[in-house]
VEXFIVEX-451635 format. One record per residue (C-alpha): x, z, y; residue in three letters. Coordinates in steps of 0.5 Angstrom, whole numbers, plus 500, padded with zeros to 3 digits. Layout:
N
{{X,Z,Y},"ALA"}
...
This chain:
196
{{407,977,312},"MET"}
{{401,972,310},"GLU"}
{{404,967,315},"ALA"}
{{411,967,312},"ILE"}
{{408,967,305},"ALA"}
{{404,961,307},"THR"}
{{409,957,311},"ALA"}
{{414,958,305},"LEU"}
{{411,953,300},"PRO"}
{{410,948,306},"LYS"}
{{418,948,307},"VAL"}
{{419,948,300},"ARG"}
{{415,941,299},"ASP"}
{{419,938,305},"ALA"}
{{425,940,302},"LEU"}
{{423,937,295},"VAL"}
{{421,930,299},"HIS"}
{{427,930,303},"GLU"}
{{432,931,297},"PHE"}
{{428,925,293},"ALA"}
{{429,921,299},"GLY"}
{{436,922,299},"PHE"}
{{437,921,291},"GLU"}
{{433,914,292},"ARG"}
{{438,912,297},"LYS"}
{{444,914,293},"LEU"}
{{441,910,287},"ARG"}
{{440,904,291},"ALA"}
{{447,904,294},"ILE"}
{{450,905,287},"ALA"}
{{446,899,284},"ARG"}
{{449,895,290},"GLN"}
{{456,897,288},"ASP"}
{{459,894,282},"ASP"}
{{465,899,281},"ASN"}
{{459,905,281},"ALA"}
{{455,901,276},"ARG"}
{{461,900,271},"ARG"}
{{463,908,272},"LEU"}
{{456,910,270},"MET"}
{{456,907,263},"THR"}
{{461,913,261},"THR"}
{{457,918,258},"PRO"}
{{456,924,263},"GLY"}
{{457,920,269},"VAL"}
{{451,919,274},"GLY"}
{{450,916,280},"VAL"}
{{453,922,284},"LEU"}
{{460,922,280},"VAL"}
{{461,915,280},"ALA"}
{{460,914,288},"LEU"}
{{464,920,289},"THR"}
{{470,917,284},"PHE"}
{{469,910,288},"VAL"}
{{470,913,295},"ALA"}
{{475,918,293},"ALA"}
{{480,913,289},"VAL"}
{{478,908,294},"ASP"}
{{484,903,292},"ALA"}
{{486,904,285},"PRO"}
{{492,900,285},"GLU"}
{{495,906,289},"ARG"}
{{496,910,283},"PHE"}
{{502,908,279},"ARG"}
{{499,910,273},"SER"}
{{492,912,271},"SER"}
{{495,919,269},"ARG"}
{{497,920,276},"ALA"}
{{490,921,278},"VAL"}
{{489,928,274},"GLY"}
{{494,931,278},"PRO"}
{{492,928,285},"HIS"}
{{485,932,284},"PHE"}
{{489,938,282},"GLY"}
{{487,938,275},"LEU"}
{{494,940,272},"THR"}
{{496,947,271},"PRO"}
{{501,950,276},"LYS"}
{{508,951,273},"LYS"}
{{513,957,274},"TYR"}
{{520,956,271},"GLN"}
{{526,960,273},"SER"}
{{532,961,268},"GLY"}
{{529,962,261},"GLU"}
{{522,963,264},"THR"}
{{517,958,263},"ASP"}
{{510,959,265},"HIS"}
{{504,955,265},"SER"}
{{498,958,270},"GLY"}
{{491,956,272},"ARG"}
{{490,949,275},"ILE"}
{{493,947,282},"SER"}
{{487,945,286},"LYS"}
{{490,941,290},"ILE"}
{{487,935,293},"GLY"}
{{479,933,294},"ASP"}
{{475,939,291},"GLY"}
{{469,936,291},"SER"}
{{471,930,286},"MET"}
{{474,936,282},"ARG"}
{{468,939,282},"THR"}
{{464,933,280},"ALA"}
{{469,931,274},"LEU"}
{{468,938,272},"TYR"}
{{460,938,272},"GLU"}
{{461,931,268},"ALA"}
{{465,934,263},"ALA"}
{{460,940,262},"ASN"}
{{455,935,261},"VAL"}
{{459,931,256},"ILE"}
{{460,938,252},"LEU"}
{{453,941,253},"THR"}
{{448,935,252},"ARG"}
{{447,931,246},"PRO"}
{{452,925,246},"VAL"}
{{452,921,239},"LYS"}
{{459,918,237},"GLY"}
{{463,919,244},"SER"}
{{470,920,243},"ASP"}
{{471,924,249},"LEU"}
{{466,929,246},"LYS"}
{{470,929,240},"GLY"}
{{476,930,243},"TRP"}
{{474,936,248},"ALA"}
{{470,939,242},"LEU"}
{{477,940,238},"ALA"}
{{480,942,245},"VAL"}
{{475,948,245},"ALA"}
{{476,950,238},"ARG"}
{{483,951,240},"ARG"}
{{483,953,247},"ALA"}
{{476,955,249},"GLY"}
{{471,952,253},"PRO"}
{{473,953,260},"ARG"}
{{480,950,258},"LYS"}
{{476,944,254},"ALA"}
{{472,943,261},"ARG"}
{{478,942,265},"VAL"}
{{482,938,260},"ALA"}
{{476,933,259},"LEU"}
{{475,933,267},"ALA"}
{{482,931,267},"ARG"}
{{481,926,262},"LYS"}
{{475,923,265},"LEU"}
{{479,922,271},"ALA"}
{{484,918,267},"VAL"}
{{478,914,264},"VAL"}
{{475,912,270},"LEU"}
{{481,910,273},"HIS"}
{{482,905,268},"CYS"}
{{475,903,268},"MET"}
{{476,901,275},"LEU"}
{{483,897,274},"THR"}
{{481,893,268},"CYS"}
{{474,892,270},"SER"}
{{471,894,263},"CYS"}
{{465,898,261},"ARG"}
{{465,904,256},"VAL"}
{{460,904,250},"ARG"}
{{457,910,248},"THR"}
{{459,910,241},"ALA"}
{{466,909,242},"ALA"}
{{471,906,247},"LEU"}
{{472,899,247},"ASN"}
{{478,895,245},"GLY"}
{{481,894,252},"GLU"}
{{480,901,255},"LEU"}
{{482,904,248},"ARG"}
{{489,900,248},"ASP"}
{{490,902,255},"ARG"}
{{488,910,254},"LEU"}
{{492,910,247},"ARG"}
{{499,911,250},"ALA"}
{{498,916,256},"PRO"}
{{494,921,251},"PHE"}
{{499,921,245},"ARG"}
{{503,927,244},"GLN"}
{{510,926,246},"PRO"}
{{515,926,240},"GLU"}
{{519,932,239},"LEU"}
{{526,929,239},"ASN"}
{{530,935,242},"VAL"}
{{537,936,240},"ARG"}
{{539,944,239},"PRO"}
{{544,946,244},"LEU"}
{{549,949,239},"PHE"}
{{550,946,232},"LYS"}
{{550,951,227},"PRO"}
{{557,952,224},"GLN"}
{{557,952,217},"LEU"}
{{562,957,214},"PRO"}
{{569,955,212},"LEU"}
{{569,959,205},"LEU"}
{{563,960,201},"ARG"}
{{561,966,198},"VAL"}
{{560,966,191},"ALA"}
């Protein structure tokens, strides 16, 4: 037992040393990549999330719009529709699981760490009050994927206080709530005779 007890701290020190080496290499790779440096200006996005997103998206122009990135990584709810039944389930979890996990962790950092004046955090806190913290994290992860894709396509950076003008204009349309212009199937029939 004493031999095992004396060997464990040495193994731990060796692992800590190796992890520190990996982290230094990742930081060096991120410093050389313009896209990763641009993405790291977003609150909550660090070296690992930025490099994972750049590698997962690869060519940003292959997506028709930035809104298609969320479903690509499985961050949209499943839909079940049959007849009059319309049920939204859990997220679909299709696509790259490691990217989905990285975006979820970045969303968790945004929600739990003090980020002053962030539009993303304010939006996510409103969702959390309405739907709960878990759904807010997933919704923020999906929105974060859209923001990061917009940043790759328009080559702009995010200020910590608020989204800058060009990026804000590009993001305004995808997240605006659709106006409800639903026409009823049947028009209500007015009575021919008035009852006095």
